[in-house]
N, C-alpha and C positions, 0 to 999 in steps of 0.2 A: 504494500500500500504506500503510495507516494504522499506523504503527509506534509511535504514542504517544511520539514523541521522535526526535531525530536519532541516526544510527548512524555511528560512526567505525570503519573497518576498518584494522587495523594489520598490516602485513607485516613480520615480523622477519627481519633478515638480517645477522648479525654476520660479521665477517671470519675469525674463528678456528675454522672448522669442522674437526673432527678426523677423523670417519669417512671423509669424502671432501673432500680439500683443495679450497678455493675452489668448493665445490659450487654456491653460489647463482648463479655466473656461468658454470658449465660449460654447454656447448651441449647442448641436448636438441631433437632434431627441427628443427634449424636456428635455434633461438633460445636465449638464455641461460635457464637453469632459472627464474630469478626472473620472467622476462617472462610466463610462463603464468599465474602468480598475479596479477600486476599487471593483465593484460588481463581476467581473470575478475572481479576486484574492481571495476574501472572500468565493466564492463558490467552489474553487478548493480543492479537498480532499488532494492533495499532499502538500499543503501549511499549515505550522503550525502557522505562524504569517505573516500578511501583513501589512506593514507600509508605510507611506507617508514621503518622504524626501523633504522638501521645505524650502525656505528662506522667503517666502511671506505670510504675515498674512491674506491677502484676500483669497488666494488659500486655506490656512489652514481652514479658516472659512467656505468656501463653501464645502470643502471636508468632514469636520466633519458632515455636514448635511447628508452625505451619508455613515456615519459610519467609517470614516477614523481614523486609529490609528496613532497618531503623537507623538511619545515619546520624540522628540527633534526637535528644529528648526535647519536647516542647516546653518552653519556659512557662512558669506559673501564670504570668499575666495574660497568656493566650489560652488559658484553660479555665477561665471563670465563666459564670453563667451568662454574662453579657459579652463574652468574646465572640467574634464573628468568624464565619467560615472564610470570608475574604481575607481577614487578617492572618489566619492560619496559612492560607495559600501563599500570601505575599511573603510571609516569614520563610516558608519552605523554598520559594524561588530565590530569596536572598541567600539561603544556605547552599543551594544547589543551582548555580547559574548555568546558562547554556541551553536551556529548554525553550523552544518556541511556542509550545502548547502545554497547557496544564489541564488535568482532569480531576475533579473532586468526586470521589466514590464513597458515599456514606455507608458504613457497615450495617445500618438499620434497614438497608434494602437488599436482603440476602437472595432474593429470587432474580435479581438482575444477572444476566449471563455475560460471558465473554463476547458472544455474538451481539448482544445489545451494545456493548462498549464499542465494538468495531463498527456496527451499523450507525451509531451516533456520529462517529468520526467521519464515516462515508457521507452522511447527510450534510455535515458541515462543509466538507470539501466540495460536494456536488453543487452546493449553492454559493460557493465562494464566500462563506460567512466567517465572521470572527468568533462566533459563539454558537453553541447548541445546548439545549437542555432537554431532558426526558420529561414527557407528559403522558397522562392517560385521560380517558374520558371522565369528566367530572361526575361524581356520584349524585349531586343535586344541582339542577340548573339555577343560576343566581336569580333568574326571574321569579323563582318560587321561594326566595329566601327573604327574611324580614328582620328588622329591628323591632324591639318592643319599647314603646315610649308611652308612659301613662296608660298602660294596658291597651294600647292601640298598635296594630301591626303596620309598620312602615316599610314599604318595599326597599330592599337594598339597592336595586336598580329599577329605574322607571320603565326602561324599554322592555316590552314584553310582559310587564307585570299583569296585564289583563288577559294574557293568553291562557286558555284552559286546556289545550290539547298538547301533550308532550311532543307529538310529531310536528307541530307547528313551530317549535323552538329551534333555533340554530344550535348545532352541537357545540358544547363548551368543553374545555380541557383544563386540567389542573397540573401543576408541577407534582411529580410523584417522588422527588427526592433522590432518584437513583443515580443520575448522571448529570454533572455540570461540566461542560467543556468550553474552554476559552483560549484564545491566543494569550500568551503571557503578557505581551505589551498592552493588549486591550484591557486586561483586568488591572494592570498597574495604573493605567490612565483613568479608567471608569470606576474602579473600586466596586465593580458589580459583575455578577454572572448574567444579569438580565438586561444587558445593553444591546437590544435588538437581536436576540438569539433566534436561530431557527429551531423548530420543534422536532424532537425525535419521539414518535408515538410508540408507546408500549402498551400491551394489553393489560387489563385490570388484574389478571391472574398472576402477573409478575410485578405488580406495582404496589405491593404491600410495604408500608413504612412502619417498622416496629417502634412503638413509643411506650407501650405499657404491657402488663401481664397478659391481657386479653389478646393483643396483637400477636404476641409470642406464641400463645396457645393455638390461635387460628392458623398461623403459618406452619407450625409444627404438624398440626393435623392435616393440612393441605399437602405437605411434603410426604407424609406417611401414606397418603392415598395415591400419590403419583408413582 
């Protein structure tokens, strides 16, 4: 694959997860959650190097058993609740210069495959875009979503709020958190993964984002059935 530059994949895994304690090393279908993303990243032909960015020694120890490349430990100020993924990526690029592309692969998306990673890169190159993100069909159309103010339902969006048939609504998509791809220079300048990205569509069955105990249980059950 001609990527017009080297691609660095970053797997972020801080120790202080809140929604599901120690989620990155919780077992999922017989392996730590983080192992699924490590294996997908290492198998993707579009990735030149895949690294783990973590502040946590236990996560690092577990990840190394699955071949994780950990060239540095993330500093504490980039592992707080308000630390951003962009800051983590920029820190990694400063530590490892020479990459034209960078890909963020969150370990909470264990059903994303190496094929998805490569297809996302292909989509970006096909459209000569600087960025691409993975999306899936939205579970709920925003036309049927509301705020509640003084016990009154206020439409989140006015357009289509009076539509009563689902088939009359335009398809909508949501970020599924699985893949964020950008040129290194673009994220340095924009400080965002969402600076006019092209969408890479993923099916719902591979778009689970594990945030709590129920998510982990559902994905584990799904994997056992497949």
